[in-house]
N, C-alpha and C positions, 0 to 999 in steps of 0.2 A: 096750638098752631099759630104761627105768626101771619098776620094779614098782609097781603101784598101791598107794598108801598109804591103806588103809581107815581108819586112825586120823585122817587128815586129813578124810576124808568125815564121820566121826562128829563131829569137832570143829566143822566147818562147820555141821552141822545143830544141834548143841548151842548154839553161839554165836548162831545166827540165832534160835532159840527164846528164848534169854536176852535178846537185844536186844528182841524182841517184848514180853516180860514187863517189861523195863526201862522201855520207853516207857509201858506201862500203869501201872506203879508211879509214874512221874514225875508223873502227874496228881494223885496223892495224897501226893506227897512234896516237891514244889517249888512254892512259891507264885508264882515268876516263870516257870513253864513256860507253854507256849502256851495250855493249858487247865488251870486249877487248881481242884481241889475246895475248897469253903469249909473243910472239916475236913481238916487235914493230919496225917500220921503221922510221928513222929520215927524209928520203927523202919524204915519204908520209906525215909526220908531217908538213913539210914546205909546201908541195903541198896543203894540205887541208886548211891551213891558207891563202895561196895566192888565192885559189879559193873563200874563204869567202870575199875577198876584192871586188869582182865584181858581184857575182851571184845574191844576193838579191837586190842590188842597181839597176841592170838591170831590174829585175822583177818589182820593185816598180815604176821605171820611165815609163816602158811600161804601167803599170796599171793606172798611172796618166794620161797618154796621151789618153788611150782608154776611161777612164772616161770622159775626156773633150769632146772627139769626140762623145760619146754616148748622150750628152745633145742635140745634133741636131736631134736625132731620137726618143727621149722619154722625157716626162715631168719629173720633179724632183721626184714626188711621185712614178711614175711608175718605174723610174730608181732605186730608193732606194729599192722598193719591189723586183725588179729583182736581185739586188745585194745581198739582204738578202737571197733569195732562192739559189743563186749561191755560196755565201761564207759561210753564217752562218749555213745553213742546213748541208752541209758536215762537217763543223767545229764541230757542236754539235754531229753529228753522230760519228765523229772520236774520240772526247773526251770520249764518252760513250762506244764505242765498239772497237776502234782500239788502242788507247793509253793504255788501260788496258793490252793488249797483250805485248806491249813494256815494260811497267813498271814491269809486272810480270816476264818476262824472264830476265830482268836486275836484279831484286831482287834475283831470283833463281841463276843466274850466279855468283853473288857476295856473295852467301851464306847468304843472308839477309832474305830469306823466304823459307819455306819448306812445300809445299802443292800443291793442284791442282789449276788450273787457275780459276775454278768456285768458289772455296773457297776463293781465293784471291779477286776476284771481289766482292763477297757478303760481306766479313768480313773486308777487308783491303783497297781496292782501294779508297773508298770515305772517308778515315780517313786522315785528314791533307792534305796540299798542297805539291806536288812534288817540290823539291828544297828547301823546308823549313821543312824538317823532315818527311813529309807525303808522300802519294802515288798518290793523285788525281792530274792528269795532267791538270790543269786549262787552260794552254796555248796550250794543244793538241800536245806537242812536236813540230814536224815540221809544224803543222797546225796553229801555231801562225800567219803565213803569212796571212791566210784567215781572222783571227780575226782582225788583224791590218788593213788590207785592207778595211774591211767593215766599221770600225770606221773612217778611214781616208776619205773614200768616203762620209759617213754620215756627217762628219764635213764640208767637202767642199760643199755639197749640202745645208747644213744649212746656211752657209755663203752666198751662192747665194740667198737663199730664203729671208734672212734678208736684204741683199743688204745694208750693213752699209757704203758703200763708194759712193761717187759721182765722176764722172770723172775718173773712174777706167781705162778705155781704154787709157786715156791720160797718166796715170802713166805707163802703159805697154809700150806705145810708147816711153816714156822717158827712160825706161829700155832698150828697143831695141837700142836706140841711144847710150847708154853707152856700151852695150855688143857688138855692131858692131865694136867697136874700137879693134885693134889687142891685143889679150891676155886678154881683159877685162872679158871674160867669166870665166876665172879661179878665179875671185873674189868670185864666188859662192862656192868655196871650203872652204872659211873661216867659214861659219856657220857649215859646215860638221865637220871641225876640232874641233870647240868649243863643239859640242855635242858628238863627238867621245871620248873626254877625260873621259866621264863616263864609258867607257868600261874598263878602266885600273885602276879604283879605287878598292882597296882591297875589295873583296866580303864580308869580315867580317864586313864592315861598314854598308851596307844596302842590302846585297845580290848581286848576279851577275847581272849586268846591261845589259849585251850583250845578244842578241838573233840573231842567224845567223851571228855572226861576228860583228854586229852593235847593236845599242840600238833603242828603239822606236822613239826617237827624230830624230836620223839620218835617220831611215826608213821613217819618215814623211817628212823630207826634200827632200829625193829622189822622193817621191810621188809628193810633191809640185813642184819640178823641172819638173817632167813629165807634170804637168798642165801648168806650165809657158812656156815650150817649144812648147806647142800646141796652144798658143794664136795667134801666127803669124808664117807663114811658113818661115819667115826670120831667125827664130832661127835654123831651119834645115840648112840653108845656113851658119850660124855662126859655127855650129858644124862641118859641112863639111869642112870648111876652117881650122879648128883647130885639126882635128882628127890625122893627121900625127905627128904634134908637140906634141900632147897629148901622143901618143904612145911612142915617143922618151923620154919624161919626165917620163912616168910611169915606164919604164924598170929599171932605176937605183933606183927609189924610192921603187919598189917592192923588189929589191935585198937588199937594206938597211933594209927594214922592215923584210925580211926573216932572215937577220943576227941578228937583235935584238931579234927575237923570239927564236933563238937557243942559243944566248949568254947571254941574260939578262932575269931574271925571269919576267913572264908575268905581274905581278902586282907590279913591282919595282917602288917605288914612284919617284925616281930621274928621271927615263927615261920615265915616263908616258906621259908627254907632247910631248916628242920627238916621241914616238910611235903614239900618237894621230895625230900629224902633218903629219907623214909619211903615216899613214893609210888614213887620210882624203884626202891628196893630191893624193896618189896613187889610192885610190878608185875613186875619181872624174875624174882624167885624164884617168884612164883605161876605165871608163864608157863612157867618151866622145870619146875615140878611138874606142870602140866597136860600138857605135851607128853611128859614122861617117863612119866607114868602112862598116857597114851593109847597110846604106843608099846609099852609093856610089856603092857598089858591088852587093847588093842583092835587087834591086828595082823592079825586074821583077818576075813573078810567077815561083816558083820552083815546079817541078812535085811532086804531092801528099802532098805538104807542108800544104795545107789547111786541108786535111784529118788528118794528123799527129797533127795539131794544136788543133783539136777537142778532141784529147785524152790526152792533156796536163794535164787538171785538175784531172781526175780520176787516171792517171798514177802517178801524184805527190802525191795524197792522199794515195794511196794504197802501194806505193813502200817501204816506210820506215818500216812498220811492217814486210813486206816480207823479207827485208834485215836483220832485227834483228832476225827473225826466223831462217833463214839459217846461219847467223853468230853464233847464239847460238850453233848449232850442229857442224858446220864446224870447229870452233876454237878449239874444243875438240879433233879433229883428230890428229894423229901423222904424220903430213905432214909439209913441209916447208911453209914459208910465201907466196911465189908466187903461189904455187898450191892452197893454201887456198883462196887467194884473187881471183884467177881465178874462183874457184868454187862458191864463194859468188856472184861474178858479174854475171856469166853465169846462175846459178840457179835462182837468184833473178830476172834477166831481163826476162827470159822465163816465170816464174811464174807470174810476174806483168803484162806482155803483155797478157798472157792467161786470167787472171782475168779481164783485161780491155775489151777484146773481149766478155767476158760473160756479163760484166756490161752494155755495150752499147746496148745489145739486149733486155734488160728488162727496162720498163719505171720507175718502182719503184727504181731500182738500179741507173738508170741515174739521177733521182731526188736526191737521197742521195749522189751522187758523183759529183754534181754540173754541170751536163750536161743539155742541153736544152731538154725539154720534151713537147710533144704535147698530151694533154689529150682529146681534143674535137673530136667528131665523124666526119668522113668525109662523103662524099655523099653516099658511099656504106654502111654506118652505122657502120664501123669499128672504134675502138677507136685509 
């Protein structure tokens, strides 16, 4: 039986809170965001891009590790079913009922639509794909994480079912022998760098490749690394030995990446490989530092962390449309940037938390927002 990893619980809560703040910051840092404040902040611009370096990689590595550990308590078919209910049901619900709110407010804010939300939903939302001239958010905006995660999990389970290799455990042992050498773990950043180059290709070539600061191939690699790190507890020892040097390496890399973001156009062809190298190395070393620090310093239960962890999924799903709603109205007020930012953060957090408290009380809502639900009747006949 796998012992509960309280460091993973803490990282989930921390990353969810960070993503909430990230979306609030984007309103005041990105002029091409869904809702954009007239006054923008270069400090927040740099901050949001530095947050993108590590937030989703941490999420995908945790998801990979939890997926591997789940194999010990469920069969492949049962695990795939449970993951569909946990990931795809809220994804589909979000695409149909949450994303329309986001796209509608964005179109109205940018004077691209003039009409009611109901009229937009019936007549315009399902026309064309968002990002390609249309309105239908086929990736669900921030919910693409759930879509990717389901298909990554399904692919991994299919590989296990087909079992195309023999002696796989021996190869893992060989990898362990390699990665136990000082610094060898950093070789895993090379595939990340190679896939990250897609982020910086001019979007007029085949559209924007990046989602959440990375692209689907980079996300898959982080998920796969989560699986790899779970094969043997010695990978945790390797990460523990390298987290401090990873942090030391990450700091100047993040500083250089921030400088490139502010000094060179994002899709500059000449600097694209330099950006990919910096982002790949900075992302991987930052993630190693975060996981090593958490494993060393947060290995024991933290008060209420398990309770908070149960609310991560619904909080993640519902927070973004709430942020956009308040951002739509607050940015039109005659106030300074800091008061507006404080209002968006405060109002959005209280509203999201309130909605979560409502969601967790009703089984249907728990089901739609990816929470565990018990439908069977108990001994007293209650459902």
